[in-house]
Backbone of each chain as ProteinMPNN parsed JSONL, in Angstrom:
{"seq_chain_A": "XXXXXXXXXXXXXXXXXXXXXXXXXXXXXXXXXXXXXXXXXXXXXXXXXXXXXXXXXXXXXXXXXXXXXXXXXXXXX", "coords_chain_A": {"N_chain_A": [[83.098, 114.389, 141.883], [85.767, 112.85, 140.095], [87.72, 112.894, 137.207], [89.928, 111.681, 134.6], [91.181, 113.223, 131.722], [92.255, 112.491, 128.509], [94.412, 113.23, 125.715], [95.313, 112.691, 122.311], [97.784, 112.319, 119.682], [97.52, 114.528, 116.875], [95.736, 116.187, 118.12], [96.597, 116.343, 120.764], [98.982, 117.672, 120.293], [98.044, 120.128, 119.261], [96.71, 121.137, 121.452], [98.719, 121.318, 123.259], [99.168, 119.76, 125.482], [98.874, 116.583, 127.2], [96.955, 115.61, 128.884], [94.264, 116.21, 131.263], [92.991, 116.843, 134.542], [89.809, 116.583, 135.871], [87.364, 117.958, 138.052], [84.102, 117.581, 139.273], [80.651, 118.146, 140.282], [78.121, 116.925, 139.573], [76.974, 114.198, 137.449], [78.203, 114.304, 134.137], [78.1, 114.712, 130.521], [80.119, 113.284, 127.83], [80.513, 115.24, 125.896], [80.199, 117.503, 127.466], [82.373, 117.204, 129.097], [84.453, 117.801, 127.333], [83.815, 120.513, 126.855], [84.312, 121.62, 129.345], [86.963, 120.944, 129.834], [88.365, 121.926, 127.663], [87.714, 124.76, 127.133], [88.356, 126.864, 125.436], [88.397, 125.989, 122.867], [86.534, 124.858, 120.127], [84.943, 121.69, 119.763], [86.518, 119.472, 117.527], [84.981, 118.392, 114.433], [85.356, 115.78, 113.505], [86.147, 114.306, 115.651], [87.033, 111.571, 117.843], [85.808, 109.731, 120.619], [86.486, 108.142, 123.738], [85.584, 106.192, 126.58], [87.074, 104.882, 129.346], [88.62, 103.367, 127.609], [86.889, 102.382, 125.689], [85.035, 102.945, 122.739], [82.752, 105.664, 122.621], [79.63, 107.507, 122.297], [79.098, 111.082, 122.058], [77.199, 111.838, 123.851], [77.342, 110.155, 125.943], [77.308, 109.454, 129.425], [79.585, 110.263, 132.03], [81.362, 108.671, 134.734], [82.519, 108.708, 138.184], [86.026, 108.654, 138.463], [86.416, 107.785, 135.871], [88.206, 107.346, 132.773], [88.491, 109.542, 130.249], [88.912, 109.877, 126.789], [90.042, 111.809, 124.021], [90.478, 111.932, 120.536], [91.908, 112.2, 117.168], [90.707, 110.833, 113.937], [91.734, 107.434, 113.439], [94.883, 106.134, 112.215], [96.352, 103.788, 111.717], [98.124, 100.739, 110.75]], "CA_chain_A": [[83.652, 113.34, 141.031], [87.068, 113.199, 139.535], [88.041, 112.084, 136.017], [91.117, 112.05, 133.835], [90.905, 113.423, 130.295], [93.51, 112.311, 127.755], [94.397, 113.669, 124.314], [96.327, 111.975, 121.541], [98.209, 112.655, 118.314], [97.506, 115.946, 116.48], [94.944, 116.929, 119.11], [97.528, 116.575, 121.881], [99.924, 118.727, 119.861], [97.402, 121.443, 119.12], [96.356, 121.626, 122.791], [99.946, 121.546, 124.017], [99.181, 118.933, 126.703], [98.333, 115.255, 126.907], [95.872, 115.22, 129.797], [93.73, 117.131, 132.267], [92.181, 116.224, 135.598], [88.608, 117.404, 136.078], [86.539, 117.69, 139.232], [82.757, 118.144, 139.107], [79.693, 117.688, 141.29], [77.104, 116.004, 139.032], [77.36, 113.472, 136.238], [78.141, 115.099, 132.908], [78.317, 113.919, 129.3], [81.443, 113.402, 127.212], [80.561, 116.554, 125.252], [80.413, 118.501, 128.524], [83.761, 117.051, 129.553], [85.249, 118.606, 126.401], [83.52, 121.936, 127.071], [84.95, 122.081, 130.592], [88.42, 120.762, 129.797], [88.949, 122.718, 126.577], [86.699, 125.794, 126.869], [88.777, 127.833, 124.414], [88.435, 125.388, 121.533], [85.35, 124.08, 119.755], [85.3, 120.299, 119.51], [86.619, 119.168, 116.087], [83.813, 117.609, 113.999], [85.662, 114.358, 113.274], [86.796, 113.778, 116.867], [86.565, 110.302, 118.409], [85.864, 109.769, 122.085], [86.437, 106.84, 124.422], [85.546, 106.196, 128.043], [87.725, 103.657, 129.832], [89.197, 102.653, 126.453], [85.846, 101.886, 124.784], [84.439, 104.048, 121.996], [81.423, 106.095, 123.088], [79.054, 108.696, 121.682], [79.378, 112.292, 122.839], [76.186, 112.01, 124.896], [77.629, 109.184, 127.017], [77.561, 110.067, 130.725], [80.804, 109.737, 132.641], [81.248, 108.406, 136.168], [83.706, 109.0, 138.986], [87.27, 107.932, 138.159], [86.506, 107.365, 134.472], [89.223, 107.957, 131.909], [87.876, 109.975, 128.989], [89.962, 110.21, 125.816], [89.649, 112.432, 122.753], [91.559, 111.807, 119.543], [91.48, 112.302, 115.765], [90.538, 109.521, 113.286], [92.935, 106.607, 113.593], [95.582, 105.967, 110.929], [97.35, 102.721, 111.834], [98.167, 99.709, 109.705]], "C_chain_A": [[84.937, 113.819, 140.385], [87.35, 112.296, 138.323], [89.346, 112.569, 135.397], [90.704, 112.176, 132.373], [92.234, 113.312, 129.561], [93.327, 112.715, 126.299], [95.538, 112.981, 123.58], [96.608, 112.631, 120.194], [98.12, 114.158, 118.022], [96.72, 116.799, 117.478], [95.812, 117.298, 120.318], [98.489, 117.719, 121.523], [99.265, 120.099, 119.812], [96.992, 122.021, 120.478], [97.589, 121.926, 123.64], [99.995, 120.797, 125.334], [98.543, 117.573, 126.382], [97.211, 114.835, 127.85], [95.424, 116.382, 130.679], [93.057, 116.297, 133.342], [91.014, 117.152, 135.881], [87.883, 116.978, 137.351], [85.167, 118.298, 138.959], [81.779, 117.47, 140.065], [78.739, 116.625, 140.759], [77.622, 115.306, 137.784], [77.216, 114.371, 135.017], [78.417, 114.198, 131.705], [79.746, 114.134, 128.791], [81.59, 114.773, 126.541], [80.81, 117.656, 126.286], [81.828, 118.425, 129.106], [84.664, 117.904, 128.669], [85.064, 120.103, 126.713], [84.211, 122.473, 128.335], [86.471, 121.997, 130.512], [89.082, 121.681, 128.769], [87.987, 123.856, 126.205], [87.064, 126.726, 125.714], [88.662, 127.283, 122.997], [87.159, 124.584, 121.269], [85.77, 122.649, 119.427], [85.39, 120.031, 118.006], [85.502, 118.213, 115.65], [84.11, 116.114, 113.868], [86.268, 113.678, 114.505], [86.19, 112.423, 117.276], [86.73, 110.381, 119.923], [85.777, 108.351, 122.641], [86.313, 107.08, 125.919], [86.064, 104.838, 128.506], [88.103, 102.732, 128.673], [88.165, 101.954, 125.581], [85.265, 103.093, 124.061], [83.047, 104.382, 122.545], [80.932, 107.253, 122.23], [79.269, 109.885, 122.604], [78.344, 112.53, 123.941], [76.347, 111.006, 126.049], [77.913, 109.924, 128.337], [78.816, 109.454, 131.333], [80.624, 109.61, 134.158], [82.581, 108.708, 136.862], [84.861, 108.073, 138.596], [87.341, 107.378, 136.75], [87.715, 108.02, 133.807], [88.555, 108.275, 130.578], [89.004, 110.356, 128.036], [89.346, 110.828, 124.57], [90.81, 112.285, 121.784], [91.01, 111.908, 118.118], [91.265, 110.912, 115.158], [91.846, 108.741, 113.282], [93.556, 106.311, 112.224], [96.655, 104.887, 110.998], [97.348, 101.797, 110.632], [99.211, 99.98, 108.644]], "O_chain_A": [[85.156, 115.01, 140.165], [87.23, 111.075, 138.415], [89.799, 113.689, 135.631], [89.968, 111.338, 131.852], [93.217, 113.951, 129.936], [92.249, 112.569, 125.725], [96.595, 112.722, 124.155], [95.795, 113.381, 119.653], [98.586, 114.972, 118.819], [97.004, 117.984, 117.656], [95.759, 118.421, 120.82], [98.766, 118.602, 122.335], [99.835, 121.096, 120.255], [96.931, 123.239, 120.645], [97.523, 122.682, 124.609], [100.776, 121.15, 126.218], [97.78, 117.437, 125.425], [96.58, 113.801, 127.63], [96.116, 117.391, 130.814], [92.607, 115.18, 133.084], [91.194, 118.349, 136.104], [87.804, 115.793, 137.675], [85.081, 119.421, 138.462], [82.035, 116.384, 140.585], [78.552, 115.575, 141.373], [78.575, 115.756, 137.148], [76.237, 115.104, 134.88], [78.901, 113.075, 131.849], [80.469, 115.021, 129.244], [82.652, 115.392, 126.607], [81.534, 118.616, 126.023], [82.398, 119.425, 129.542], [85.525, 118.633, 129.162], [86.036, 120.852, 126.818], [84.636, 123.627, 128.382], [87.181, 122.851, 131.043], [90.202, 122.151, 128.967], [87.498, 123.903, 125.076], [86.183, 127.311, 125.085], [88.813, 128.029, 122.029], [86.759, 123.744, 122.075], [86.846, 122.431, 118.87], [84.444, 120.328, 117.275], [85.119, 117.323, 116.409], [83.232, 115.28, 114.09], [86.837, 112.591, 114.398], [85.001, 112.172, 117.079], [87.658, 111.007, 120.435], [85.093, 107.486, 122.094], [86.863, 108.041, 126.457], [85.557, 103.79, 128.106], [87.936, 101.514, 128.736], [88.502, 101.046, 124.822], [85.027, 104.135, 124.671], [82.272, 103.49, 122.887], [81.711, 107.897, 121.527], [79.584, 109.721, 123.783], [78.575, 113.323, 124.854], [75.574, 111.019, 127.007], [78.665, 110.898, 128.359], [79.076, 108.262, 131.167], [79.844, 110.337, 134.774], [83.609, 108.929, 136.221], [84.68, 106.868, 138.425], [88.23, 106.581, 136.448], [88.178, 109.086, 134.215], [88.108, 107.374, 129.869], [89.936, 111.065, 128.415], [88.272, 110.425, 124.123], [91.97, 112.483, 122.146], [89.815, 111.728, 117.885], [91.601, 109.91, 115.791], [92.926, 109.314, 113.14], [92.859, 106.246, 111.212], [97.732, 105.034, 110.42], [96.667, 102.038, 109.635], [99.356, 99.196, 107.706]]}, "seq_chain_B": "XXXXXXXXXXXXXXXXXXXXXXXXXXXXXXXXXXXXXXXXXXXXXXXXXXXXXXXXXXXXXXXXXXXXXXXXXXXXXXXXXXXXXXXXXXXXXXXXXXXXXXXXXXXXXXXXXXXXXXXXXXXXXXXXXXXXXXXXXXXXXXXXXX", "coords_chain_B": {"N_chain_B": [[97.27, 85.665, 119.042], [98.31, 88.871, 120.157], [100.487, 91.52, 119.548], [102.199, 94.485, 120.413], [104.829, 96.27, 119.242], [107.964, 97.973, 119.651], [110.278, 97.817, 118.28], [112.118, 96.911, 115.307], [110.943, 94.078, 113.443], [111.042, 90.651, 112.236], [108.764, 89.538, 110.044], [108.308, 87.026, 108.913], [109.828, 85.252, 110.439], [108.521, 85.603, 112.87], [105.967, 84.604, 112.271], [106.574, 81.963, 111.682], [107.726, 81.083, 114.09], [105.541, 81.38, 115.833], [103.768, 79.579, 114.699], [105.093, 77.158, 115.108], [104.878, 76.917, 117.843], [102.176, 76.654, 118.201], [99.419, 74.384, 118.505], [98.986, 73.154, 115.896], [99.572, 71.189, 114.127], [98.835, 69.035, 111.495], [96.264, 69.941, 111.388], [95.752, 72.386, 110.089], [94.926, 73.81, 106.948], [95.296, 76.077, 105.582], [97.166, 79.054, 105.482], [97.245, 82.437, 105.887], [99.081, 85.373, 105.225], [99.549, 88.627, 105.917], [101.383, 91.511, 105.267], [102.06, 94.743, 106.163], [103.853, 97.456, 104.967], [106.189, 100.165, 105.305], [106.011, 102.753, 102.976], [108.013, 104.875, 100.754], [106.729, 107.115, 99.995], [103.864, 109.314, 100.036], [100.735, 110.672, 99.359], [101.757, 112.111, 97.165], [104.183, 113.077, 98.087], [107.631, 112.642, 99.048], [108.567, 110.478, 101.646], [110.474, 110.093, 104.527], [110.445, 108.865, 106.977], [108.506, 107.791, 109.866], [106.554, 108.454, 112.801], [104.892, 106.382, 114.946], [102.21, 106.732, 116.915], [100.324, 105.568, 119.742], [97.517, 104.454, 121.768], [98.172, 103.196, 124.597], [96.909, 100.241, 126.017], [94.136, 100.787, 125.268], [94.599, 100.267, 122.619], [95.376, 97.552, 122.578], [93.032, 96.441, 123.627], [91.077, 97.116, 121.683], [92.133, 95.855, 119.431], [91.981, 93.204, 120.264], [89.218, 92.936, 120.371], [88.577, 93.193, 117.658], [89.841, 90.935, 116.58], [88.427, 88.967, 117.974], [85.883, 89.384, 116.906], [86.381, 88.588, 114.279], [86.9, 85.925, 114.739], [84.399, 85.067, 115.408], [82.998, 85.412, 113.06], [84.302, 83.839, 111.131], [85.75, 80.552, 110.636], [88.396, 79.97, 112.469], [91.677, 78.744, 113.201], [93.907, 79.753, 114.485], [95.566, 82.885, 115.241], [97.765, 85.655, 114.567], [98.719, 88.845, 115.359], [100.735, 91.558, 114.825], [101.816, 94.789, 115.598], [103.634, 97.666, 114.85], [105.054, 100.333, 116.789], [106.249, 103.69, 117.551], [109.351, 105.018, 116.237], [109.684, 104.641, 112.763], [110.992, 103.457, 109.594], [111.557, 103.663, 105.993], [110.539, 100.731, 104.277], [110.326, 99.291, 106.63], [108.487, 96.894, 108.515], [105.157, 97.475, 109.299], [102.809, 96.304, 110.125], [101.638, 93.016, 110.846], [99.578, 90.364, 109.937], [98.592, 87.21, 110.573], [96.804, 84.357, 109.717], [95.571, 81.205, 110.564], [93.789, 78.522, 109.24], [91.318, 75.955, 108.491], [90.363, 75.887, 105.88], [90.985, 77.878, 102.893], [89.307, 80.12, 102.412], [88.341, 81.17, 104.838], [90.735, 82.053, 105.998], [91.689, 83.994, 104.158], [89.513, 85.854, 104.144], [89.179, 86.588, 106.844], [91.619, 87.766, 107.397], [91.613, 90.029, 105.741], [89.433, 91.372, 106.826], [90.305, 91.87, 109.478], [92.456, 93.623, 108.966], [91.129, 95.829, 107.734], [89.396, 96.642, 109.762], [91.223, 97.213, 111.757], [92.46, 99.432, 110.66], [90.478, 101.328, 110.829], [89.534, 101.389, 113.431], [91.368, 100.87, 115.526], [93.358, 102.523, 117.905], [95.86, 103.959, 116.588], [98.224, 106.327, 115.376], [99.724, 108.028, 112.667], [102.605, 109.94, 112.123], [104.182, 111.629, 109.705], [107.541, 112.019, 108.483], [108.822, 114.166, 106.298], [111.011, 114.539, 103.386], [112.218, 116.992, 103.591], [112.446, 117.31, 106.246], [110.14, 118.276, 107.373], [107.259, 117.772, 109.418], [104.266, 115.82, 109.41], [100.975, 115.029, 110.199], [99.205, 112.085, 109.409], [96.04, 112.279, 108.115], [93.869, 110.712, 107.455], [93.127, 107.292, 106.82], [93.468, 105.517, 103.712], [90.752, 104.131, 101.803], [90.508, 100.712, 101.894], [89.215, 99.223, 99.969], [89.133, 100.514, 97.587]], "CA_chain_B": [[98.144, 86.488, 119.873], [98.431, 90.264, 119.723], [101.695, 92.151, 120.098], [102.556, 95.838, 119.998], [106.286, 96.267, 119.421], [108.599, 99.251, 119.319], [111.525, 97.559, 117.543], [111.961, 96.229, 114.028], [110.767, 92.627, 113.594], [111.006, 89.858, 110.998], [107.405, 88.968, 110.05], [108.328, 85.595, 108.552], [110.325, 84.53, 111.617], [107.459, 85.655, 113.888], [104.901, 83.681, 111.846], [107.096, 80.596, 111.8], [107.899, 80.774, 115.5], [104.21, 81.214, 116.422], [103.2, 78.338, 114.154], [105.748, 76.013, 115.768], [104.395, 76.82, 119.229], [100.745, 76.349, 118.21], [99.095, 72.968, 118.313], [98.289, 73.178, 114.614], [100.047, 70.105, 113.269], [97.837, 68.156, 110.908], [94.904, 70.52, 111.402], [95.55, 73.57, 109.248], [95.094, 73.65, 105.506], [95.521, 77.397, 104.981], [97.802, 80.113, 106.271], [97.364, 83.695, 105.139], [100.029, 86.248, 105.885], [99.522, 89.982, 105.356], [102.419, 92.378, 105.826], [101.973, 96.154, 105.767], [105.219, 97.976, 105.005], [106.249, 101.607, 105.097], [106.451, 103.249, 101.657], [108.789, 106.124, 100.837], [105.937, 108.214, 99.431], [102.453, 109.388, 100.419], [100.038, 111.876, 98.88], [102.599, 112.855, 96.227], [105.427, 113.562, 98.69], [108.583, 111.644, 99.535], [108.519, 110.355, 103.106], [111.693, 109.386, 104.961], [110.208, 108.109, 108.206], [107.234, 108.082, 110.535], [106.418, 108.071, 114.203], [103.574, 105.789, 115.185], [101.733, 106.897, 118.295], [99.131, 104.761, 120.028], [96.901, 104.645, 123.076], [98.445, 101.923, 125.275], [95.742, 99.717, 126.743], [92.991, 100.775, 124.351], [95.066, 99.616, 121.389], [95.289, 96.095, 122.757], [91.608, 96.094, 123.812], [90.371, 97.21, 120.406], [92.641, 94.784, 118.551], [91.42, 91.936, 120.754], [87.81, 92.898, 119.95], [88.55, 92.961, 116.208], [90.184, 89.524, 116.355], [87.294, 88.171, 118.488], [84.823, 89.501, 115.885], [86.779, 87.742, 113.137], [86.75, 84.518, 115.155], [82.965, 84.756, 115.385], [82.511, 85.422, 111.676], [84.923, 82.79, 110.336], [86.262, 79.434, 111.408], [89.846, 80.159, 112.507], [92.396, 77.889, 114.146], [94.794, 80.6, 115.287], [95.906, 84.147, 114.574], [98.864, 86.434, 115.129], [98.711, 90.233, 114.87], [101.814, 92.364, 115.418], [101.822, 96.156, 115.067], [104.797, 98.453, 115.268], [104.866, 101.714, 117.238], [107.521, 104.411, 117.672], [109.955, 105.53, 114.995], [109.819, 103.629, 111.7], [111.628, 103.978, 108.387], [111.179, 103.012, 104.74], [110.627, 99.261, 104.193], [110.04, 98.631, 107.916], [107.158, 96.283, 108.623], [104.293, 98.201, 110.239], [101.788, 95.407, 110.671], [101.606, 91.627, 110.37], [98.379, 89.605, 110.31], [98.671, 85.821, 110.108], [95.628, 83.561, 110.085], [95.609, 79.784, 110.252], [92.439, 77.956, 109.209], [91.243, 74.661, 107.794], [90.198, 76.186, 104.454], [91.558, 79.178, 102.533], [88.349, 81.226, 102.43], [88.321, 81.76, 106.183], [92.004, 82.758, 106.239], [91.697, 85.213, 103.324], [88.477, 86.82, 104.534], [89.436, 87.094, 108.199], [92.797, 88.621, 107.318], [91.168, 91.311, 105.168], [88.547, 92.002, 107.814], [91.116, 92.382, 110.594], [93.196, 94.807, 108.497], [90.242, 96.983, 107.51], [88.92, 97.081, 111.073], [92.382, 97.803, 112.438], [92.725, 100.755, 110.084], [89.437, 102.308, 111.145], [89.095, 101.366, 114.835], [92.39, 100.701, 116.567], [93.972, 103.847, 118.064], [97.233, 104.257, 116.171], [98.288, 107.536, 114.525], [101.017, 108.158, 111.99], [103.129, 111.277, 111.83], [105.221, 111.429, 108.694], [108.68, 112.94, 108.371], [109.09, 114.328, 104.863], [112.456, 114.607, 103.117], [112.757, 118.289, 104.019], [112.332, 117.259, 107.714], [108.824, 118.736, 107.834], [106.441, 116.699, 109.995], [102.866, 115.95, 108.979], [100.101, 113.947, 110.672], [98.307, 111.481, 108.424], [94.714, 112.684, 108.588], [92.854, 109.681, 107.206], [93.593, 106.133, 106.055], [92.762, 105.314, 102.446], [89.791, 103.028, 101.8], [91.169, 99.507, 101.397], [88.456, 98.564, 98.906], [89.166, 101.324, 96.357]], "C_chain_B": [[98.27, 87.885, 119.265], [99.689, 90.852, 120.359], [101.845, 93.551, 119.546], [104.055, 95.959, 120.266], [106.888, 97.599, 118.99], [109.927, 99.068, 118.595], [111.205, 96.81, 116.256], [111.765, 94.722, 114.258], [110.689, 91.952, 112.233], [109.658, 89.138, 110.951], [107.392, 87.475, 109.762], [108.798, 84.752, 109.74], [109.251, 84.495, 112.714], [106.356, 84.651, 113.556], [105.346, 82.235, 112.063], [107.207, 80.175, 113.273], [106.537, 80.527, 116.174], [103.595, 79.88, 115.98], [103.784, 77.1, 114.836], [105.204, 75.808, 117.175], [102.918, 76.426, 119.302], [100.525, 74.859, 117.981], [98.319, 72.805, 117.009], [98.591, 71.963, 113.747], [98.913, 69.189, 112.803], [96.464, 68.768, 110.759], [94.706, 71.617, 110.369], [95.82, 73.287, 107.778], [95.415, 74.966, 104.837], [96.194, 78.33, 105.978], [97.834, 81.363, 105.398], [98.257, 84.628, 105.939], [99.982, 87.607, 105.188], [100.582, 90.807, 106.062], [102.21, 93.784, 105.276], [103.336, 96.789, 105.994], [105.213, 99.481, 104.774], [106.815, 101.961, 103.724], [107.34, 104.473, 101.842], [108.048, 107.277, 100.174], [104.517, 108.156, 99.995], [101.895, 110.721, 99.931], [100.955, 112.76, 98.03], [103.902, 113.366, 96.807], [106.33, 112.406, 99.078], [108.546, 111.668, 101.065], [109.745, 109.567, 103.555], [111.495, 108.575, 106.239], [108.859, 108.484, 108.796], [107.392, 107.791, 112.022], [104.998, 107.564, 114.383], [103.224, 105.923, 116.663], [100.552, 105.947, 118.516], [98.629, 105.063, 121.434], [97.074, 103.327, 123.831], [97.244, 101.48, 126.109], [94.541, 99.65, 125.822], [93.366, 100.075, 123.042], [94.874, 98.101, 121.495], [93.829, 95.65, 122.886], [90.87, 96.072, 122.479], [90.834, 96.121, 119.44], [92.054, 93.439, 118.965], [89.952, 91.807, 120.338], [87.691, 92.597, 118.453], [88.834, 91.484, 115.904], [89.036, 88.622, 116.838], [86.12, 88.217, 117.499], [85.118, 88.578, 114.706], [86.593, 86.266, 113.482], [85.282, 84.097, 115.188], [82.454, 84.6, 113.964], [83.058, 84.267, 110.854], [85.464, 81.696, 111.245], [87.802, 79.489, 111.373], [90.486, 79.213, 113.519], [93.295, 78.717, 115.062], [95.061, 81.895, 114.52], [97.061, 84.824, 115.306], [98.807, 87.827, 114.511], [99.827, 90.977, 115.595], [101.767, 93.743, 114.777], [102.973, 96.92, 115.679], [104.348, 99.814, 115.797], [106.253, 102.373, 117.351], [108.036, 104.867, 116.318], [110.169, 104.416, 113.986], [110.376, 104.299, 110.442], [111.22, 103.145, 107.176], [111.497, 101.511, 104.761], [110.447, 98.553, 105.542], [108.637, 98.02, 107.861], [106.361, 97.03, 109.687], [103.303, 97.262, 110.906], [101.89, 94.027, 110.023], [100.302, 90.998, 110.846], [98.515, 88.201, 109.712], [97.441, 85.076, 110.613], [95.862, 82.115, 109.652], [94.175, 79.252, 110.299], [92.459, 76.634, 108.455], [91.195, 74.904, 106.283], [90.607, 77.618, 104.149], [90.588, 80.357, 102.658], [88.34, 81.932, 103.775], [89.589, 82.58, 106.432], [92.055, 84.064, 105.45], [90.745, 86.265, 103.893], [88.738, 87.418, 105.911], [90.617, 88.063, 108.196], [92.413, 90.01, 106.8], [90.313, 92.089, 106.182], [89.361, 92.629, 108.946], [91.877, 93.634, 110.163], [92.288, 96.023, 108.344], [89.71, 97.528, 108.836], [90.036, 97.782, 111.85], [92.587, 99.24, 111.96], [91.651, 101.784, 110.42], [89.099, 102.385, 112.633], [90.213, 101.362, 115.884], [93.226, 101.994, 116.68], [95.486, 103.905, 117.867], [97.159, 105.53, 115.336], [99.683, 107.661, 113.954], [101.369, 109.626, 111.801], [104.318, 111.087, 110.891], [106.336, 112.463, 108.813], [109.018, 113.019, 106.881], [110.594, 114.54, 104.644], [113.056, 115.962, 103.48], [112.64, 118.458, 105.54], [111.057, 117.891, 108.273], [108.049, 117.53, 108.388], [104.976, 116.919, 109.616], [102.061, 114.766, 109.521], [99.311, 113.395, 109.482], [96.893, 111.696, 108.95], [93.701, 111.547, 108.488], [93.5, 108.514, 106.456], [92.815, 106.024, 104.756], [91.806, 104.123, 102.59], [90.439, 101.802, 101.142], [90.452, 98.823, 100.254], [88.425, 99.379, 97.624], [90.101, 100.68, 95.341]], "O_chain_B": [[98.329, 88.058, 118.047], [99.921, 90.699, 121.558], [101.642, 93.783, 118.354], [104.498, 95.77, 121.398], [106.383, 98.261, 118.083], [110.628, 100.043, 118.323], [110.165, 96.163, 116.134], [112.361, 94.157, 115.175], [110.331, 92.564, 111.227], [109.428, 88.219, 111.738], [106.564, 86.741, 110.302], [108.25, 83.684, 110.015], [109.091, 83.486, 113.401], [105.868, 83.937, 114.433], [104.588, 81.402, 112.561], [106.833, 79.064, 113.646], [106.387, 79.602, 116.973], [102.99, 79.16, 116.774], [103.077, 76.129, 115.107], [105.081, 74.677, 117.645], [102.455, 75.927, 120.327], [101.334, 74.177, 117.352], [97.163, 72.382, 117.003], [97.924, 71.741, 112.736], [98.147, 68.652, 113.604], [95.594, 68.207, 110.095], [93.611, 71.766, 109.828], [96.793, 72.626, 107.414], [95.768, 74.993, 103.658], [95.834, 78.381, 107.154], [98.386, 81.345, 104.298], [98.198, 84.669, 107.168], [100.332, 87.722, 104.013], [100.674, 90.808, 107.29], [102.187, 93.985, 104.062], [103.909, 96.677, 107.078], [104.317, 100.005, 104.112], [107.913, 101.548, 103.351], [107.419, 105.04, 102.932], [108.65, 108.294, 99.83], [104.032, 107.093, 100.379], [102.528, 111.765, 100.084], [100.942, 113.985, 98.15], [104.665, 114.027, 96.103], [105.854, 111.317, 99.4], [108.501, 112.729, 101.687], [110.023, 108.493, 103.021], [112.298, 107.693, 106.545], [108.166, 109.37, 108.298], [108.239, 107.0, 112.439], [104.031, 108.233, 114.02], [103.85, 105.317, 117.532], [99.866, 105.574, 117.564], [99.239, 105.826, 122.183], [96.229, 102.438, 123.727], [96.646, 102.284, 126.825], [93.981, 98.573, 125.611], [92.548, 99.38, 122.439], [94.289, 97.466, 120.617], [93.433, 94.623, 122.334], [90.132, 95.134, 122.181], [90.026, 95.537, 118.718], [91.676, 92.632, 118.116], [89.491, 90.718, 119.995], [86.816, 91.841, 118.033], [88.158, 90.867, 115.081], [88.712, 87.629, 116.186], [85.446, 87.209, 117.283], [84.236, 87.883, 114.202], [86.187, 85.463, 112.642], [84.961, 82.921, 115.017], [81.589, 83.768, 113.69], [82.368, 83.759, 109.97], [85.617, 81.883, 112.452], [88.425, 79.107, 110.382], [89.904, 78.92, 114.564], [93.43, 78.427, 116.251], [94.815, 81.986, 113.317], [97.295, 84.595, 116.493], [98.842, 87.974, 113.29], [99.861, 91.022, 116.824], [101.687, 93.858, 113.554], [103.243, 96.825, 116.876], [103.371, 100.381, 115.307], [107.282, 101.705, 117.259], [107.267, 105.076, 115.379], [110.757, 103.38, 114.299], [110.257, 105.508, 110.245], [110.625, 102.076, 107.306], [112.567, 101.087, 105.198], [110.419, 97.323, 105.583], [107.728, 98.568, 107.237], [106.814, 97.201, 110.819], [102.994, 97.399, 112.09], [102.184, 93.889, 108.835], [99.96, 91.09, 112.025], [98.549, 88.036, 108.493], [97.087, 85.158, 111.789], [96.292, 81.843, 108.531], [93.441, 79.491, 111.258], [93.467, 76.246, 107.865], [91.878, 74.235, 105.509], [90.583, 78.477, 105.031], [91.006, 81.471, 102.975], [88.333, 83.162, 103.835], [89.529, 83.668, 107.006], [92.415, 85.11, 105.989], [91.126, 87.418, 104.096], [88.541, 88.615, 106.12], [90.608, 89.063, 108.913], [92.832, 91.029, 107.349], [90.468, 93.298, 106.356], [89.131, 93.777, 109.324], [91.938, 94.606, 110.916], [92.639, 97.122, 108.775], [89.591, 98.741, 109.007], [89.817, 98.801, 112.506], [92.852, 100.141, 112.755], [91.891, 102.986, 110.307], [88.449, 103.336, 113.066], [90.006, 101.81, 117.012], [93.737, 102.496, 115.678], [96.267, 103.902, 118.818], [96.157, 105.785, 114.668], [100.683, 107.439, 114.636], [100.545, 110.437, 111.377], [105.32, 110.466, 111.245], [106.11, 113.614, 109.188], [109.451, 112.032, 106.286], [111.352, 114.7, 105.601], [114.269, 116.073, 103.659], [112.72, 119.569, 106.063], [110.903, 118.027, 109.486], [108.175, 116.415, 107.883], [104.51, 118.054, 109.516], [102.444, 113.615, 109.312], [98.812, 114.156, 108.653], [96.584, 111.339, 110.087], [92.798, 111.427, 109.316], [94.321, 108.724, 105.563], [91.642, 106.392, 104.696], [92.034, 103.225, 103.401], [90.86, 101.853, 99.986], [91.015, 97.928, 99.623], [87.762, 98.986, 96.664], [90.27, 101.203, 94.24]]}, "name": "protein", "num_of_chains": 2, "seq": "XXXXXXXXXXXXXXXXXXXXXXXXXXXXXXXXXXXXXXXXXXXXXXXXXXXXXXXXXXXXXXXXXXXXXXXXXXXXXXXXXXXXXXXXXXXXXXXXXXXXXXXXXXXXXXXXXXXXXXXXXXXXXXXXXXXXXXXXXXXXXXXXXXXXXXXXXXXXXXXXXXXXXXXXXXXXXXXXXXXXXXXXXXXXXXXXXXXXXXXXXXXXXXXXXXXXXXXXXXXXXXX"}
């Protein structure tokens, strides 16, 4: 399976990149996506996650060709 | 209607233009208009500008869900939400929420709801430029009910 992982705002800056492409054999959770994409950094406690542009919990399973996004709390308006 | 724009806009002209195009004549008794503007201060510091980042695609999806929720909760005739992205400066309009309804309660309440939901759910992020050219991400929006 192949997925795209995207990062935004301060998270993107601290990682020094805006995306990763991940390949894996079996279905994994959003939390595992983080662990594989960003092994050097523990997931921030206030992080928000989305799959295909919908908010999800960290235990959500991802499927082939999903777009997973991680970002800090939103501050628009 | 929902719009994400990267250039300065006149909120009153946008509201008026949308109203003229809508089939509202004779039907609406209330129009509420909320405008969020950029201040020149935040958390005790002077701020000279900001960059507004967003997640294209998800931003529009989440805003559409917020407006759809408001339409379920209140009786609305029409709505217009415009949000700015990119580089913004003091006094620039950041967000416009216009609601047209038969009675004022629906317009007031839906407008407040959309703003509070927007501030907690729609993926926009502000990075402030302070007067000494230091940059700082806004970490959290203030609670609108304080």
